[in-house]
N, C-alpha and C positions, 0 to 999 in steps of 0.2 A: 427238216426233212431227214437229214442224214442221221440224226440222233434217233429219230422214229425207227428208221430202217435197222439200226444196230440193236435197239431193243427187241423188236419183233422177230427179225429173220434169225438172229444168232441165239435168241433164248427162248425158241419155241418149245423145245422139250421141257425146260424148267417151267414155263407157264402152264403147259398142258398138265405136267405132273402136280403142280401146286393146286390148280384148279380141280383136278380130279380127286385129289386128297381132301380138299374142301367139301367137294360134293359127297364123297363117300362117307365122311365123318358126320355130316349134318343131314343128309338126305332122308334117313330113317326116323328122324326126331320130330317131323312135323306136326304129328298129333299129340305130342307130350305137352305137359303142363308148362306153365311160364318158368323160365330160369330166373333166379333171384340171387342178388348179392347184396348184402348188408354190410356196411362198413362205417366206422365213426373216426372222425379226425383225431389223432393223437393216440389211437388205440392199435395195439398190435394183434388184435382178435377181430375176425370177420366170420360172418355166417354165410356160407356159399351153398346155396340149394339145401338149406336147412341144416347143414353141418357146420360146426364152428371149426375154424382153421386159423393157424398163426400166419400173419402177413408182415410185410415191411410197414412200419408205422407211416400212415398218410400224414401229410403236413400241409400247411397253408403258406402260399407265396402270393403277396399282394392281393389278398382276398380270394384267390383261386386254390381250391384243394387239389393236391397233387398225390397220385396213387401209382403203384407199380404197375407197368403195362400188363405184367403176367397175370394179374387178376382176371382179365378179360379171357384168357386162354383156359384158366382154371375154372371159372364160373361158366363160361358160355361155349367153350371149345372153339373159340376163334383161333385162326391161324395167324402166325406171326412170321414175317420174313425179313431178315436183315440184309441190307444191300450196301453197295459201296457208297461213300460220301456221306456217312452218317444218316442214311435214309432208311425208314422202316416202313413195312407194309402191314396193316392189320385187316385181315379178310374175314368177313362173316357172311356166309351165304353169297348173295349177289352184291354185297357192299365191300368195297375196297378202300380204305383210307391210307393215303401215302403221306408220311410224315418225315421231317428232317429235324434232327437234333439241334436245338438252338434257335429254331425258326417257328413262329406261330402260323406261317403260311403252309396249308396242307391241301390235299386234293381228295375229294371224295367222288368215287366213280368218274374221275376226270375233270370234275368242276371244282373251282376254287372253293376251299373250305377254311374258314379262319379259326384257329384253336384259341381257347381262352388264354392259354399260356404256352410257351415253347416247352417241348420235351427236353428233359435234361438227365444226365447221368449223375447219380448220387450214389458214392460209395459202391460203384460198380453195377447199380440197379437202374434201369431205365424208368423213370417217373414221368407220368403224363398227366394232363388236366382231366379229372374224371368225368366232369359233366359234358364237355363237348366230345370226348372219345366215346361215352355212353351214347350221345345223340348220333354220332356217326354210324352206329351199327343198328340204330332204329330202336334203342332201348328207351324205356320210360325212366325218368329220374325225378326223385322227390326226396325232400327231408323231412322227417318226422322226429320230433323231440331230439334234434341234433344228430340223428342217424340218417345217413345217406342210403336209400333203398333204390336199387337198379333192377329193373324187370324187363325181360325180352322173350318173345317167342323164339322157340328153336328155329335156327336157320333153315330155310327151305331152299330147294334146288329147282331144277327145270321142271319138276313135277309141280311146282307152285305158280305164282302169278304170271310169270313170263310165259310159261307154255300155254296157259289158258288164253292169253290175249293172242297167241300165235294161231289159235283155231280161226279158220276162215280168212286168215291173212296169208297171202302168197307173195307179197312184195314188202319191202321195208326200206325206209329212208328217213331224211330230214327235211321238213318244210323250212326250217331255219336256214340250212346251209345248202338246200336245193340239190339233193342227190337221192337216188333210189337204186335198188337191186332186187333181184328175185329172192325169195325167202323160202328154201326148200323145207319140207316137213321135217327132215332130220337135222335141221340147224337150229342151234340154241343161242339166243342173245345172252352173252355172258354177264351183261349189266355192268361191265367194267367202265365203259366211258358213256358220254352223252353223244348227240348227233355229229359232233365235230370229231370224235375219235371212237368208233363204234367196233366191238369185237365179238366174233361169233365161233362157235365150235360145233361139229357134229356130234350126235349122241354117243358115238363110239370113240370119240377124241382121236380120230384119224387125221382130219384136216381142220385147219384154222383159217378164218377170213377176218380181214381187218380193213376198215376204210378210215383213212385220215384226211381231214380238210385243213389245208393251209389258208386261212382266211385273208393273207396278205393280198393286196390287189395285184392281179396279173396284168401285164401289158396289154394294150389294145391291140387285137390281132393275133394274140398269142394263140397257138394252136396249129399254126402252119407247120409244114415239114421241117423248116429250118429251126423254128423255136422248139418244136418237140425234140429235134436232135440235140439241142442244148440241155433239155431236161433229161433226155436219155444219157448224156454224157455225165450229168450230175448223178443219176442213179448208179451208173457204173462205177464212178469215182467213190461214192458213198459206201457201196457194198465192198469194193476192194479195200477202203480204209478200215472195214469192220472185219477183214480177214475172209471174206467170201470170194468163192470162185465163180465167175461169170461163165455160163454154159450156153446161153442164148440171148440175144438182144435184137430189137428191131423197132423201127417206127411204123406204125399201122395206120393206113388212110382207108377209111371206109365210110359208106353212106350213113352209117349209124353213129359215126363219131371217129375222131382221130385220137391216137394215143400212142404212146411208147412204152416198152416193156423190157424188163430184163428177167431172166431166169438164173437163179444162182444157187450155190450150194454152200452151206456154213460149215464151220470146223466140226460139228456133230454129224455132218453128212445129210442134214435136213435140206430138201430141195424147196424152194419157193419161187413164185412168180410175182413180180411187183409191177403194177401198171401205173402210168401217170396220166391224167386228164387235165384239162383246163376248161374253165367256163365260170360265168357269174362273177367274174373278178377273183376267183379262187383258183387254187391248184389242189387237185384230188389224187390221192394215192390209194390204190386197191391192192392189198397184199394177200396171196393165197398160198399157204404152206401145207404140204402134204407129208405126214411121217412115213407113208408107204411108197412114196414115188421114188423110182431108181433112175430115171432118165427125164431129160427136158421134154421127151415126147410124151410123157404121161400128162403134160399140161395142155396137150392137144385133143385129149379124149372128150367126147361129147358132154359128159356130166361137168366137166370142169369148164369147157368153153361156154356152155349155155349158161352157167352161172356168172361167169366173168363178164361174158358179151352182154349180160342183161343189164349192166351198170350204165345209168344215165346221169348227166349233170342237170336233172330237172326232177321235179317232185309233182305228182298229180293229186292235189288234195281231194278231187272229186272221185277218186278211184277208191271204192269201198274195200277193196282187197289190199289196199296199202295200210301199212302200220307206220305212224309217225312218232320217231324217236323224240322229236321236239316236244311232243305233248306229254312225254314220260319223264323229262329231265326233272331229277328230284329237287325240291326246294331245300337247299342246304342251309337256308337261313342267311342273315347278313354277316354272322360271325361276330356282331357287336352285342356285348351283353353288359349289364349292370348287375353286380353280385355283391351284397353286403352280408357275408356269412354271420357275422355277429348278430344281426337282426333277423336272420333266417329268410333273407329277401333274394330273389333271383328274377331277371326278366330279360328278354331280347330287345335289342334297340333297333330302330330304322338305320338304314345303311349310312345316312348322313350324319350320325351321332357319334360322339366320342365321350366315353366315360371319364370322369375326373379321377384324380388320385384318391379322393375321399371314398369313392366306390358307392356314394348315395345320390349322385347326381350326374347328369350327362347333358351335353348341349351340342348344337349344330351351328354351323356359320351364319345361317339365315336368322338367328335369334331365338330358334326354338330351344327349349330346355325340358328335362324331366327331372324330378327329384322325388325321393322317398324318405319320409321321416316318421319316427315313432315317438308315442308320448304316453303318458298315464292318462287315463280317462278320469274326469271329475267324478267323485262319488255320486251315485244315483243318476248319472248323465245317460242320455240315449243318443243314437245316430241322428234321429229326427231333431233333437235339440242342438246338436253340433251343426247340422246343416244350416239350421235357422240362424246360428251365429255367424257362420260363413256368409250367408246371403246378406245379413244385416250389416256385416263388416263392409262389404262392398258398396251397398247402398249408403252407408255413412261416409265412405272415403272416395267416392267417384260421383261427379255431378251426373244428373240423369242423362244428359247428352253423350257421356262418355263411358257408359255401362249398360250392358243388356243382359238380363237374366234369361237364358235359353232353356231352363228346366232342369228337373232331376228325375232320376229313376232308380229302381231297385234292380241289380243284376247279380248274377251268379259269377264271381271271379275268384280264381284261385281256391275253388271248393268252398267258398264263404259267400254269404249275402252281403253285398256291399252297396252303398248309395253312390251313384255317379252323378256329379253336378256339372253342368255345362254353362258357360257364360263367355261374354265378350266384353273387352275393355280396351281404352286407349289412354296414353299418357299425352296425346296431342298430335302424334304423327300416325304411326301404323296401328291398325287395329290388331289385337290378339285375341285368339280364341283359347280358353283354358278349360281343360277336363281335370275334375278333382274326383278322386276315387277315395271313399271313405270306409275304413273297416273299423270295428270295435268289438273286442273279445277278451274276456278274462281281466278286465281292468286296464287294457292297453288299447291304444289307437295306432293304426297304420294310415298315413296320409300320402297318397301319390297325386302329384301336381304335374300335368303336361301342358305346357303353354307354347303356342306357335302362331306364326302370322296367319291371319284369317283367310288370306287369299292363297294359302299354301294348298295346292290341289290334293296332295296326299295326306292331309292332316287326319282325316277320319281312318283311313287305312292304316297310318302309322299308329295311331292309338290302338286300333284293333290288334296290331302285332303285339304291342306291349302288354294289353291286359290278357290276350289269349295265352301268352308265355308266361305271365306273372305267377310266381310260386312264393307262398308265404308259410313259413313254419312258426306258428304261434308259440309253441312251447319254448323255442329258442329264446325268446325274450325273458321268460320266467326264469330260465337257467342263467342268463347272463346279465340281468338288470334287475334293480329293485324298483324303487319309485322314481319315475321320470318326470320332467316338467310337463305342464300342460301345453297344448298347441297355442300358437300365436292367436288364433281367432277366439279362442276360450278364456284368454286373460282378462282379469278384472280391469276395465279401462278407466275406472274411477280412482284407482290407486295412483299415488304420486310419490316421488322421491325428493327429499330436500337436499340441496347441494350448497355448501358453504365455502367461501374463498377468504381466508384471513388476509392474504397478501393484497387482495384487491377489494376487500371490505364490502362483500355483498353476500347474500343468500337468494335462493330462488327454488321454487318447487316446480318439478317437471313431471309429466306423466311417465309412469314406469314402462309403458310400451314404446316411448320414444327411445330409440337405442343410442347409447353412448359407448364409444370404444377408446379405452385408455385416456380418459380425460384427466388432465392434471389441472385441478381447480385452483391451484396457486399460480398457474401460468397465465400469460395475456390472452389465451384464446381457448374456448371450449365448444364443442360441437356435438349436436344431437340430430339424429336422422328420424324422420317420420315419413309417412306414405306420401310419396311424390315431392319430397323436399327436405329441408333441413332448418334447425334453429341454432344461432350461434350467439355467443357473447365474447366481445373482444374489448380489451382495455389498452390505453396508450397514455402518455404523458402530454398534455397541451396546456398552454397558459390561460385560454378562455374558451367558453362555448362557442363564440362566434368564430374564433380561428379554427376550432375543431370542425365545425360545419363546412367551413370554407374548404379546408383540405379534404374533407371526406367527399364533397361535391366534385372536387377537381379529379378524383378518380374515375368519375363516369365521363369525363371529357376527352380521355385518352383513346388509345387504340385498343386492340384485343377484343375479348368477348363482348364488352359493352357497346363497342362500336359495331361489330359484326351483327349482334342481335337488335340493332336499332333501338337501344334503350330509351325509354320515355320516362324521365324523372319528374316528379312533381315539385312544386316550389317549396313545399315544407310548411308545416303547420306548427307554430309555437304552442307549447302546452306545459303542463307540469307532470313530472313523472318521479315517483319515489320521493316526492317532496321537494324536488328541485326543478329548476327551469329545463325545458327540453325542447326538442324539435322532432316531429315525426315526418317521414317521407315515404312515398311508395314510388316503386319503379316497375314499369312493365317491360318485358322482353318478348315482344311478339314474334320475332324472327328466329328465335332459338328453335332448336330441333324439337324440343317440348316447350312450347310457350309457357312462361311462368311469370309470377308477380312477386316482388319482393317488398316487405314491410320493415322500415327501419326506425328505430328510436335512438336519438343521441342526446346525451347529457353529461354535465361535469359535476364533480365534487372535488373541491381544492383544485389541484393540478392533474387529477385523474379524469380521463374522458371515457365514457362507456358507450359502446354501440351495441345495441341488440337487434339482430336481424333475423328475419324469417322469410325464406324463399320457398315457394310452392308451386307446382305445376297448376296452371288454370283448371285442368280437369279435376284436380284434387283440392281445390280451394273451396270446400264445401262449407256449409253452416257448422257442422261438427267440428271441422278443423278451426275454424274461426272462433268457436266457443272455447276449444282447448288453448288456443293461443292467448285469448284474452285472460284466461285464468293464470297462465304462466306469467304474463306481464303485470298482473295484479299482484302476484305473489313476490315480485322482486323487491327486495329491501336493501338499503345501504345500512351497513352495520356500524359505521363510524363517520 
């Protein structure tokens, strides 16, 4: 509360001067053409409204492009005000962005606004994240062939939107914070804040009105004379701390509501009256400053009292003469973004998402994730063929009771025709809904995958946020990349890779689409992952097959995962494998988070014991997987 008083009462002249300057410099340009700024990362040349100019070279930091703040004043005539504590205000018409050097947290018209990166001083120049600052002033941002293009309409003033909405409205307030006040025809909503902190000025800039709501819960019964006296004491103390002179003070009890007020004079001689009310669990402050007032008695004039006495700690939504600030609060977005500039990709994220350091994927704590990848398109391929391969892959890798195809459609996204595929799947516990967005152009493919729990109520709305904000600059790929790998779904699944171990005397053929990471084939353990599970080969020294089987089975009788998951191990079947005696076993893990089945083959050659194991979720143990596994086992050979 005290901070609010110091800012408003002692800084009124500065506020009025700044705002009237902004209005004067922008008010006559509303009918002009769009203003335009073209810049390129790493270039000291920019095109500002059609004219080439020299600028400080933009640079990239953690995937975010930073530019000098001064570009927004040169290109769009935005106003910049430097304040104490490394804070900066950028004002464009009715938009005010308040930033602090070194912090991503900012405020746009009083509402929290998260910047893509913190403003920084570099060689004495203030650098800011270009995309989020452009967004804050209402500009359009796009990337074309690596060039950033920012366009915005000239800033408007009270002759614009706010004045038109004032027509027919004689009261204003907030349904969200439950307050209202008369709205005289000469009063203009400055658009500086939302319904929690609203500011107004008359057309001649003679008086200034501000309403501030402290949403902290007020004590039950607050509003009595004794409680108002406490609030009055706080008003007096705060004003005096700010160097203001108290010229009048009082607790007022009336049938229309009780309040306390002070009238004070600041160091510039500006007189203001501040009232404090309680209600709805909130504390409300109403401040009226008059640049022409010379005495506290000026605040008893009918024009002033009729306005201030109209303040109520209630809001009548049925009153058609009432304008609701809550309905006009700007959507400043979540401030969460995914930006991969090397791929020419940008999109906004839902509020519960966090982007990874790689800048191509993001996730939420509930298991939701989104990723964007780029690939080369196979020669002669089409979007329809790509979609068919994706749908075929799911049908091959999920049993029919674990996968549902919800259909596909063509949509215009990011200025291109895309295919959107929707499906549901489960690995045995949670059902997930997956949205896949497919683009193909100029020999490249963009693939966006959004997967989220199917019972998430906001899943469709979250997907809409992402695709509505998605921007793709296809020429960027051609500039930065040549031939790229094909996507996972389009790989030739008939191809195999042969792996040999000289130390362990074996060779095996494994599908290329089974993933191996840093396998050392001369070691005693190698591992491959596949959809829903893994395949591994382990070796150890044992004197006989019977002893090897006994030792291996004993591992299932201990504690740990095997016990927790209620493992069900088969007796074992004697067989011949790779030309030597062997045993095969199956183990079921019905109580695992994702119930799965293990298939194991154990055999010896000399004093070397081999264990080949495959573990796969029951939902993914399809005929296709079983056929792949059979081919791998059939390919295994002992080399000595």
